[in-house]
N, C-alpha and C positions, 0 to 999 in steps of 0.2 A: 398820113397813118395818127391817131391821138398817142399821147406821150402820157395819158393817164393809166395808171396800174391796172392790169388785169384783175378782174374779179374771179376768185377760186373757190373752191370748195374747202372744207375743213380740211383734208387730207393734201392741199395744194393744188389740184388739179383744173386748168382752167375751165369754166364755165361757157359754154358758149350760146346761152339764153338764158336770161333773168325774167323772162317778160310771160313766156307762155309752158303751160306743163307737156311734158311727151304723149302722145294719144296715137291710137291705131288707127290714125287716118284722119282727115277733116271731121269734126265733131264726135270724132271716136271716144270711148272708154281711156281714163288716165293710166299710163304703165308702169307698172312695179319697177321697172325696170329705170324709172326716173328718180334716181339714188339722191341728184341735187335738190328734187322737189321735198323726198322721203326727209332728210337730214336737214332740210330749212323749217318742215311744221316740228321734226321730232325737238330740234334745239327750241323752238317758239316755247313748243310744253314744257318746257326745261328752264327758262329763264327766271324765274325767280325761284328764291330761296325762302328758307323760315326769316320772319320780320323779329323782330325782338320784343322778347316779352314786354319788357317793359323802355320807356326811351326809343320806342319803335319810328316816333316822326323826328327827323334831325336833319342838322347842316352843317358845314363843317370848313375848314380850310387851311393852309398852310402857314406858317408865318417862324418865328424865332421866340427866344428867350435871352434878355441881356443881362448881367447882373448889374447890378447900378450900385450898391452897397456892401461891403465887405462881411460876411457873415462865416469865411471860412473857419473862427473861433469856436463856430455853434456845429459845423459839421465837415466832414471829409468828401463829401458827393464832391468830385471832380470839377463838374459844371456849374456849380456854385463857387468855384473855389479862388475867384479872383475878376474885381470890377473890370467891367469889357467885355470878359468871356459870352461868348452866342452861342446858342442851340437852337438846332433846329427843332421844330415844333410841328406839329397836328392837334387842330381843337376840333372837338364836335358839340354842339350843343342842340337839345333836344326836349321835346315836352317828354313827360312820363307815362299819361295814360291813356292818351290817345294811340291810335293806330296809326298807319304810315300815311295814310291817305286824311287824317284826320287835320282841322286848322290848328292855328300854331297860338292864335290871340284867344287865347281862350284860362281861365281860372287854374291854372296848375304848376308844380314845381317845372324848374328845369333843371337840364344836365348841364352840366359842365365838365366836361372830358379834357383832357390834356395828355400827347403823349411827347415826353423830351427823349430827341435821340440822341442820347449822352456817349460820349466816350466809352461805358461801362456799360451799355446796353439801354433798352428803354425802361423811363421810369413812369408809369402810369398814375395819373391822378385822376380818378370818378368822382369829380363835385359835382354839385348843386347852386342853387342860386341863391339856396338860403344855408346859415350857419348851422341849422338844426333840421332835425329828421324827426318823421311821426312816430315812429318807436323804439326803443332799446336791444331788442333782443331778437335775432335772426329768423327765430323760431315761430316768430308772429309774420314775416314776411311775404312768404304768402298768400297767408289769410287778410293780411292788410291789403295784399294788390286785386284779389279777387273781388272785394269789399268795393275797390274803387273802379273796375273794367264792366263790360258787361254784365248785366244781369242772367243766367242764364236759360230765363223764361222771354225775358224782352227783350236782350239784345240790345240793349242799351245802358247806361250807367242811370244807377237807379239814387236817389237822394236815401231811400227808405235803409242800402246797404252802408252807403256812404257813411251815414250817420251812427248808422246802429254799433258800426263797429266804433267809430268814436264814442260814442258815448257808455263803451264797453272796455274804452282803453287810457282814461285819462291822463295817462302820458304823454298824449298826442294835441292835449289842451295849448300847451306852447306854439306848435305846430301850424295848429289851423287857426292859431288868433293871428301868425304872421301872414298864412297863408290867404285870410280873406279879409285882410287888410292891402292900404294901399300898394305893396309891393306885389300882390298875388300875379297879375299880368302885366308884364313888362310890355314896353311898345316896342323892342326890337332884340335882338341878342347883343346887339352892339351897348345898350343900355342897361344893360342889368350888372351888379357886381356877381362873382364866383366865389365858392368857398369848397374848402377841403371837406369841412363839414366836421370828421373825424380829427382825433386825435392821431398826432404823430410822432417817430420821437427823430431825432435828429440826433449823432455819435459826431465828434470831434477827433481829430488824428490821435490823443489821448487816449481815447475810452470816454470823455465822459457825455451823460446822456442827457439831452432836455425834451421836454415834450414842448410840441407845436402845433398851430392852427393854421393853414392857409387862409389867407386873405388876396380875393382880388378885385383891386375896387376900379371902375370903370373909369378912364379917361374922357370918355364922351358926357359922364354924367347920367344921374340916375332918371328914366322916363318909365313911367306905366300910362296903364291903360283904365279908364272905368268901366264897370262891367256892361254900361251901355258902348261906350267908343267899340269895346274890343266884340260885341256882339256884330257890330256894323260891322268892322272889319272880317270878323271870320266869315262873314258870309258875303264879304264881295271877294276879297281875295284870302284862302282859304292859308297859301302859300307866303303870309303875308312877311314873315323871318327870315323865310330863306331870301325870300328875293330882294330883302333889306337890304343882307348881309352880302350876296351875291353882287349889288349892284354896287354898293360903297367901296369895294375892293377894286371892283371895276374901275369904278371912277378915280382912283386913285386915294378916297378918304379910307385910310386904314387905321382899323380898330383897334385899341390896344388898354390894355391894365397894367396898374400897378402893384405887384406882388407882395405882398409884407406880410409877417407869420407875429402870431401873439408868442412867446413864450414863457413855461412854466417850469421851476428848478425840479428835481427828483424830491428836495427834502417838501417844496412846496406842495406839491400834490400826495403827499402821505398822511398830510394832515389838514389837505383844503376843504372846505367847509360842506361840499358835496363831492359828489364823483365825477373829475374833471373828467374819466374816458365815457360818459352819460353822452350820447349824439341829440339827444333832448333838451339839451342844455347847453348855454355859451358863456365863454367866461367875461366878467366885467373887465371893457377895455379899461376903467379906470385903474383894477388893478393889473393888468397885462395887457399893457400899451403896443400900438402896433408899430413894429420895427422893419423897415423898408428892406427889399431883395431886390427887385430888381423889376425887369418893365417885358409885358406879354405883348408880340404885337405880330396881326394876323397880316398877310401882305401877299397872300397869293389863292386864286382861288381853283380848286380841283378841275382838270382838265375833265373828266369824267366820273359822275357821282356816283354810279356804283362802285368804280374801284375803289374811290378815296372813302367817302365816306358812308356807303352801306357797307362794306366790309370792312371798314375799321373795327378793330378788337380792344378795349380797352381793360385791362386787368389790374386792381389794386394789389394783386400782390406781386406786380414787377416793381422791384424794390432794386435801387442802386445802393452800393456801399458808402453808407453813413447816414442811409434813411430806412424807415423800416414802420412795424407796426407798433399799436399798442394796445392795451387788454379791452376795448372798446367793443363789445360782443358784436352788435352791428357790421362791423370793420370786419373783425375775424369769422365772421360768417360770410359777407362778400370775398374775402379772399377764396375763396372754392367757387362760390355762384357764379363769380363774373365769369374766370376761366371756364369753368365747364359750359356757359351758355355760348361762348364762343366755337368749343368743341362742339356742341350739336350743332347750331346754325352754319358754321363755317367747313368744320372739319378739324382733322387732329392735325394738319398742317396750315392752318391758318395765319402760323406766322411767318410762313415764307411769302406769304403777299407783299408786295411793295409799299403796301403803305402802314403793316406792321411788323417789319423787317428791319432790325436796327442799321443805323448806317453807317457808326464810325468802324464796328468790327462785324465780322460773321458769326453767327450762332456755332458753336462746334461744342457737342455732347453725343452721345449714342443713340439718339431717337432717329429710327428708323421708319421707311415704309408707308403705308396708310394711305388713304384715297388722295389722290389731287398732289404726290411728289411732285414738286415741280424743277427741284434742282438734281444732283448728283447721284445723292442718294445716299451720300459718304463715298463713294468710288467704291477702293479693293480695303478703306483700312475695318479695322475690328470695329465688330458693333457690340463689345460689351468692353467692361473697366472692374476692377484693374486690368492690365494688359501688359507686355514689355514688347510693344510696337510701335511706342512712342503716341498713344492717344492722350486728347487729352486730360488732362489730371485737374484735382478739386485745389483748389488754393489757401486751404486751412485756415482761410482770414473771414473770419465771419461781417456780413454784411453790415450786422445792425447787434446791439445790445439784448440778450436773450431777454424774454420774459421770466420771471421767476415760475417755476417747475409746479411749485406749492398752489397756485392761482395768486395773480397780480394781487388781485382785491384785500386777498387776506393778508398783506402788511400794510396795509392803509386804514387809518382813523379820519371816516367821512362822519360831521356832524349829520345824522337822518334827517333833522328838521330842516335843515337848508339844500335836501335832496327830494323833495316831493314834486310831486308833479305840475305845482301850479304858483309858486312861488314866480317864476322868471315870465311864465304869461302873464301874470297879473303886472308885475313892474313895467313888460311892454305896452300894455296897456296904456298904463299909467302917464309912460313920456310920451304918447299922441298927445297931439294938439284936438280940441273939443272937434272937430270938422273932420279928422280922419279917424278920429273915434265913432262919429255916427256914421260914417262910411262901412265902417267892419263891422257895426252892428248890422247896418241894413244887408250886408253882401250876405252875412250869416244868418239873420231870418229869409231873406230872398231865398236861400237854400231850404232852411231847416223845417218854412214852414210848410214845406212837400211832402216831408214826411208823413207816413199815415199811423204809425203809431206813436200814442201819446204817449209810453212811458220810455220809448227812444228820446224822444223832445223833452220831457224831464228831465234825464240824465244827462245830457247835453246840458240843456239849461245849468245844471248842479255843477258841472264841470265849471262852466264860466262863473259863478256865481263862487266858488271855490278859490276862482284865481282873484274876482276882486268883487265882493257884492253889486257895486253900481253896474258894472260889466252882466254879471247875469241879469241883472235884474231889468238892465233895457234889451237885454235879447230876448229875455219871458217876453217884455212887453211890446216889442215889435212884431216880435213874433204870434203871439194871441190878434195884432190888429191885423196882420194877413190873412189871417185863418178865419177870419170873421166872414 
């Protein structure tokens, strides 16, 4: 007798035949009483869940983060409290614009999302492979994404839409210069840097606050693809980045990143020459050098892609004591939008899924019921607070320092001349060598030349001219040559 496990229905009953439907005699019609058949077909019809509106195509891996330098004077976050301390991590990398089955070797920002399973609950960092973003106000985000996704009529990404939005959004000039430059198409997820992009706050044990930016520098070295190389890879292996990460970890070549932070004091932020919370801008390293924090290592592939990668839910509102938000408008918008997206895609109880559940402590709150409740639902415990039955209570210890109620930016004095949308884009262009500038111009012209409306092209070129006159002139010349 076989020692293999018995096949069962969803209710646990043994299945006598999984090769033939029940029929009313040889060649007869299928019987409605065949509940195994009906259950199997019904489950198949419901296998898919809504894909993410953005970052739909992704890969992920488990690993750990280890503190390598003492940062306890800067933050009371316990997972960063001492050198050598390790914390479990799950990482998800992704493209932004494409759907779940789209190719990965494309010119697109990459998501770099991390979930730290700390002793004080999960800390999520929803970063990118760029230190900046296209826009600074969340009110523009749905429109921006619509301009990058499939057109309502043609059902494909349209250069007209991409460049029309850009030409009317000068704050995107810095990001477009980055995206169409040499780092616009990473060769793999292992060979790209990651950034928190936004500004965050760290608060130490005495309540002192500093502003920080996260930088995860790849220990494998930066490797990128040219547009020609990417077209070949995307056509031959749409899942190129997924397989590269999977196979590298299977070989024991565990990818790693060194985490450093930039630090800005409260006083520096108040009088900085531009808004330090503007996600379209970087902090110059010469003024705010990188300070090492630790090492991120990915060393275990998920056993099941759907269970871990597809169901992973990263929420930038998941802070732990010692870490908090800043007045960055885009970050403030994401503090709502990400969690709401997961409640829509995965349900109100998505935090009970193993990949999303905290490791060191069980969640203790008064949330009850809802679709797919997988635990005891609180058992006999009361579902309200305050109560007299020893239920969980508040700590009265803030996780982070509060933002000023009158509007954080109201107490700052920034030089608006340094805060325009073109200064840093021009600086980025000028630090490129001549070969990199030529590739940047070629990449922009190759896309911009496909735009049908002359005024969109003219507005776009004007942004590049404002960043640097030579930059704009070269783009204009290259576009004109391609449109002849």
